[in-house]
C-alpha positions as YAML, in Angstrom:
chain: A
units: angstrom
residues:
- id: 1
  name: MET
  ca: [9.77, 10.23, 21.48]
- id: 2
  name: GLU
  ca: [8.32, 9.81, 18.00]
- id: 3
  name: GLN
  ca: [4.98, 11.49, 17.40]
- id: 4
  name: ALA
  ca: [2.20, 9.30, 15.99]
- id: 5
  name: PRO
  ca: [0.81, 10.39, 12.62]
- id: 6
  name: ALA
  ca: [-2.34, 12.51, 12.71]
- id: 7
  name: ARG
  ca: [-5.33, 10.35, 11.79]
- id: 8
  name: GLN
  ca: [-7.90, 11.41, 9.24]
- id: 9
  name: SER
  ca: [-10.36, 8.80, 10.46]
- id: 10
  name: HIS
  ca: [-10.82, 7.02, 13.77]
- id: 11
  name: ARG
  ca: [-8.87, 3.79, 14.17]
- id: 12
  name: TYR
  ca: [-10.34, 0.89, 16.08]
- id: 13
  name: GLN
  ca: [-7.97, -1.37, 18.00]
- id: 14
  name: VAL
  ca: [-8.28, -5.07, 17.23]
- id: 15
  name: VAL
  ca: [-8.67, -6.95, 20.51]
- id: 16
  name: GLN
  ca: [-8.12, -10.49, 19.26]
- id: 17
  name: LEU
  ca: [-5.09, -10.83, 17.01]
- id: 18
  name: ARG
  ca: [-5.65, -13.09, 14.05]
- id: 19
  name: GLU
  ca: [-3.10, -14.23, 11.53]
- id: 20
  name: PHE
  ca: [-3.80, -13.40, 7.94]
- id: 21
  name: PRO
  ca: [-1.68, -14.11, 4.86]
- id: 22
  name: LEU
  ca: [-0.89, -11.40, 2.37]
- id: 23
  name: CYS
  ca: [1.18, -10.92, -0.74]
- id: 24
  name: LEU
  ca: [3.58, -7.97, -0.66]
- id: 25
  name: ILE
  ca: [5.02, -6.57, -3.89]
- id: 26
  name: PRO
  ca: [7.58, -3.90, -2.95]
- id: 27
  name: PHE
  ca: [7.81, -0.86, -5.22]
- id: 28
  name: LYS
  ca: [11.60, -1.15, -5.29]
- id: 29
  name: SER
  ca: [11.92, -4.72, -6.60]
- id: 30
  name: LEU
  ca: [8.41, -5.74, -7.77]
- id: 31
  name: VAL
  ca: [9.26, -9.24, -6.46]
- id: 32
  name: SER
  ca: [6.37, -10.84, -4.58]
- id: 33
  name: THR
  ca: [6.61, -12.22, -1.05]
- id: 34
  name: VAL
  ca: [3.90, -14.12, 0.77]
- id: 35
  name: MET
  ca: [3.88, -13.44, 4.51]
- id: 36
  name: ILE
  ca: [1.76, -13.65, 7.62]
- id: 37
  name: ALA
  ca: [0.75, -10.51, 9.52]
- id: 38
  name: HIS
  ca: [-1.59, -9.49, 12.34]
- id: 39
  name: VAL
  ca: [-4.11, -6.67, 12.14]
- id: 40
  name: ILE
  ca: [-3.42, -4.22, 14.98]
- id: 41
  name: ASP
  ca: [-6.02, -1.56, 14.18]
- id: 42
  name: ILE
  ca: [-8.41, -0.67, 11.39]
- id: 43
  name: SER
  ca: [-10.20, 2.41, 10.06]
- id: 44
  name: ALA
  ca: [-12.37, 3.27, 7.08]
- id: 45
  name: LYS
  ca: [-9.26, 4.20, 5.06]
- id: 46
  name: GLY
  ca: [-6.69, 1.64, 6.13]
- id: 47
  name: VAL
  ca: [-5.29, -0.93, 8.48]
- id: 48
  name: GLY
  ca: [-2.33, -1.18, 10.82]
- id: 49
  name: ILE
  ca: [-0.45, -4.47, 10.72]
- id: 50
  name: GLU
  ca: [2.41, -6.17, 12.52]
- id: 51
  name: SER
  ca: [4.74, -8.87, 11.16]
- id: 52
  name: GLY
  ca: [7.95, -10.66, 12.03]
- id: 53
  name: GLN
  ca: [9.20, -9.94, 8.50]
- id: 54
  name: HIS
  ca: [10.49, -6.66, 7.06]
- id: 55
  name: LEU
  ca: [7.69, -4.65, 5.37]
- id: 56
  name: GLU
  ca: [8.88, -2.48, 2.49]
- id: 57
  name: PRO
  ca: [6.67, 0.16, 0.89]
- id: 58
  name: GLY
  ca: [4.66, -1.48, -1.84]
- id: 59
  name: PHE
  ca: [1.40, -3.01, -2.93]
- id: 60
  name: VAL
  ca: [-0.33, -5.48, -0.61]
- id: 61
  name: TRP
  ca: [-2.92, -8.05, -1.66]
- id: 62
  name: PHE
  ca: [-4.89, -9.73, 1.14]
- id: 63
  name: ARG
  ca: [-5.92, -13.38, 0.80]
- id: 64
  name: ASP
  ca: [-9.12, -12.55, 2.70]
- id: 65
  name: ARG
  ca: [-10.83, -9.19, 2.69]
- id: 66
  name: VAL
  ca: [-9.82, -6.71, 5.37]
- id: 67
  name: GLY
  ca: [-12.37, -3.99, 6.04]
- id: 68
  name: GLY
  ca: [-14.08, -4.97, 2.79]
- id: 69
  name: PHE
  ca: [-10.91, -4.45, 0.71]
- id: 70
  name: LYS
  ca: [-8.59, -6.89, -1.04]
- id: 71
  name: GLY
  ca: [-5.61, -4.58, -1.53]
- id: 72
  name: GLY
  ca: [-3.73, -1.55, -0.34]
- id: 73
  name: LEU
  ca: [-0.44, 0.33, -0.27]
- id: 74
  name: ILE
  ca: [2.05, 0.28, 2.60]
- id: 75
  name: VAL
  ca: [2.51, 3.97, 3.36]
- id: 76
  name: TRP
  ca: [4.82, 3.63, 6.36]
- id: 77
  name: SER
  ca: [6.79, 0.89, 8.05]
- id: 78
  name: ARG
  ca: [9.04, 0.78, 11.09]
- id: 79
  name: LEU
  ca: [10.62, -1.64, 13.53]
- id: 80
  name: VAL
  ca: [8.88, -1.51, 16.93]
- id: 81
  name: GLY
  ca: [9.88, -3.82, 19.77]
- id: 82
  name: GLY
  ca: [11.44, -6.46, 17.53]
- id: 83
  name: LYS
  ca: [8.45, -6.60, 15.14]
- id: 84
  name: TYR
  ca: [7.70, -4.66, 11.98]
- id: 85
  name: ARG
  ca: [4.66, -2.42, 12.01]
- id: 86
  name: ALA
  ca: [3.14, -0.86, 8.94]
- id: 87
  name: GLY
  ca: [0.23, 1.30, 7.86]
- id: 88
  name: ILE
  ca: [-1.70, 0.17, 4.80]
- id: 89
  name: ARG
  ca: [-3.98, 2.54, 2.90]
- id: 90
  name: PHE
  ca: [-6.81, 0.65, 1.25]
- id: 91
  name: VAL
  ca: [-7.11, 0.89, -2.55]
- id: 92
  name: PRO
  ca: [-10.77, 1.01, -3.66]
- id: 93
  name: LEU
  ca: [-11.01, -1.26, -6.70]
- id: 94
  name: THR
  ca: [-14.11, -2.01, -8.72]
- id: 95
  name: ARG
  ca: [-15.09, -5.68, -8.88]
- id: 96
  name: GLU
  ca: [-13.75, -5.89, -12.44]
- id: 97
  name: LYS
  ca: [-10.37, -4.35, -11.50]
- id: 98
  name: GLU
  ca: [-10.20, -6.50, -8.36]
- id: 99
  name: LEU
  ca: [-10.57, -9.65, -10.50]
- id: 100
  name: LEU
  ca: [-7.91, -8.37, -12.91]
- id: 101
  name: VAL
  ca: [-5.41, -7.84, -10.07]
- id: 102
  name: GLN
  ca: [-6.40, -11.14, -8.43]
- id: 103
  name: ASP
  ca: [-5.60, -12.99, -11.67]
- id: 104
  name: ARG
  ca: [-2.19, -11.27, -11.90]
- id: 105
  name: ILE
  ca: [-1.35, -11.99, -8.26]
- id: 106
  name: THR
  ca: [-2.48, -15.62, -8.49]
- id: 107
  name: ALA
  ca: [-0.26, -16.15, -11.56]
- id: 108
  name: ILE
  ca: [2.98, -15.19, -9.79]
- id: 109
  name: ARG
  ca: [5.03, -17.36, -7.49]
- id: 110
  name: PRO
  ca: [6.64, -16.13, -4.28]
- id: 111
  name: LEU
  ca: [10.02, -14.49, -4.78]
- id: 112
  name: GLN
  ca: [9.34, -14.01, -8.50]
- id: 113
  name: PRO
  ca: [8.96, -10.66, -10.27]
- id: 114
  name: LEU
  ca: [5.51, -9.52, -11.24]
- id: 115
  name: ASN
  ca: [4.92, -10.02, -14.99]
- id: 116
  name: ASN
  ca: [3.73, -6.85, -16.72]
- id: 117
  name: PRO
  ca: [3.73, -4.78, -13.49]
- id: 118
  name: GLU
  ca: [2.38, -1.81, -15.44]
- id: 119
  name: VAL
  ca: [-1.06, -3.47, -15.49]
- id: 120
  name: VAL
  ca: [-1.27, -3.67, -11.69]
- id: 121
  name: ILE
  ca: [0.40, -0.27, -11.14]
- id: 122
  name: SER
  ca: [-1.89, 1.51, -13.61]
- id: 123
  name: THR
  ca: [-4.94, -0.20, -12.05]
- id: 124
  name: ILE
  ca: [-3.94, 1.04, -8.58]
- id: 125
  name: LEU
  ca: [-3.16, 4.51, -9.94]
- id: 126
  name: GLU
  ca: [-6.54, 4.69, -11.68]
- id: 127
  name: ALA
  ca: [-8.33, 3.63, -8.48]
- id: 128
  name: MET
  ca: [-6.52, 6.24, -6.41]
- id: 129
  name: THR
  ca: [-7.07, 9.11, -8.85]
- id: 130
  name: ARG
  ca: [-10.65, 8.25, -9.82]
- id: 131
  name: GLU
  ca: [-12.06, 10.07, -6.79]
- id: 132
  name: GLN
  ca: [-9.61, 12.97, -6.87]
- id: 133
  name: PRO
  ca: [-10.91, 16.09, -8.60]
- id: 134
  name: ASP
  ca: [-7.39, 17.59, -8.85]
- id: 135
  name: ALA
  ca: [-5.59, 14.38, -9.90]
- id: 136
  name: GLN
  ca: [-4.20, 16.02, -13.06]
- id: 137
  name: GLN
  ca: [-2.18, 18.41, -10.89]
- id: 138
  name: THR
  ca: [0.04, 15.61, -9.55]
- id: 139
  name: PRO
  ca: [3.46, 15.74, -11.27]
- id: 140
  name: ASP
  ca: [4.26, 12.89, -13.67]
- id: 141
  name: ASN
  ca: [7.93, 12.66, -12.78]
- id: 142
  name: PRO
  ca: [8.51, 14.25, -9.36]
- id: 143
  name: SER
  ca: [12.00, 15.08, -8.15]
- id: 144
  name: ARG
  ca: [13.20, 13.90, -4.74]
- id: 145
  name: ASP
  ca: [12.66, 17.44, -3.36]
- id: 146
  name: GLU
  ca: [9.10, 17.50, -4.72]
- id: 147
  name: LEU
  ca: [8.37, 14.16, -3.04]
- id: 148
  name: LYS
  ca: [9.76, 15.48, 0.26]
- id: 149
  name: SER
  ca: [7.59, 18.59, 0.03]
- id: 150
  name: MET
  ca: [4.50, 16.44, -0.53]
- id: 151
  name: ARG
  ca: [5.08, 14.46, 2.65]
- id: 152
  name: SER
  ca: [3.07, 15.18, 5.74]
- id: 153
  name: ALA
  ca: [4.75, 16.79, 8.75]
- id: 154
  name: ASP
  ca: [5.61, 13.39, 10.28]
- id: 155
  name: GLY
  ca: [7.22, 12.07, 7.07]
- id: 156
  name: THR
  ca: [4.34, 9.74, 6.17]
- id: 157
  name: PRO
  ca: [3.66, 9.91, 2.42]
- id: 158
  name: THR
  ca: [0.53, 11.76, 1.44]
- id: 159
  name: GLU
  ca: [-1.86, 10.41, -1.16]
- id: 160
  name: GLU
  ca: [-0.30, 12.80, -3.71]
- id: 161
  name: ASP
  ca: [3.12, 11.36, -2.82]
- id: 162
  name: LEU
  ca: [1.88, 7.81, -3.45]
- id: 163
  name: ILE
  ca: [0.26, 8.80, -6.75]
- id: 164
  name: ALA
  ca: [3.45, 10.55, -7.89]
- id: 165
  name: GLN
  ca: [5.51, 7.49, -6.92]
- id: 166
  name: LEU
  ca: [3.19, 5.17, -8.87]
- id: 167
  name: ARG
  ca: [3.32, 7.45, -11.94]
- id: 168
  name: SER
  ca: [7.10, 7.60, -11.72]
- id: 169
  name: MET
  ca: [7.30, 3.78, -11.52]
- id: 170
  name: LEU
  ca: [4.96, 3.40, -14.46]
- id: 171
  name: SER
  ca: [6.99, 5.76, -16.66]
- id: 172
  name: ALA
  ca: [10.21, 3.91, -15.74]
- id: 173
  name: LEU
  ca: [8.86, 0.53, -16.94]
...
């Protein structure tokens, strides 16, 4: 039986499922997809969702705020009982940066690549490293072995893993 990831903050189960639309921009393709998901649980740092569609790791933009946030990063995803479940870590954006990303997201059409993805990626990266005192220690171009070593015991990417992945994407553009 698969062990659940250790939680850094308490998650609250959502009793009444509500549909909410979101835009997913996978790291691999940077092609946007609009989909419907359900919030399963929520914490101060993220949200658990469920969808009938495949959920690749990437950037998520919520149409409506979830837990006070407009965006996040899918940090894990798996098929459970015929549905896809995923964990999204909230990305704390300033109001100015939120409007910048909102304008970029609004300008793209579903199934189209994100124009100038470096703007969105660097905005997310800045938001994630702003509160980290040791952000400069994260490698710019991590190897696959370095990424594996930065993963938590259950294989869920750590924040350092996500930051390294974003930096690697940015340098490849």
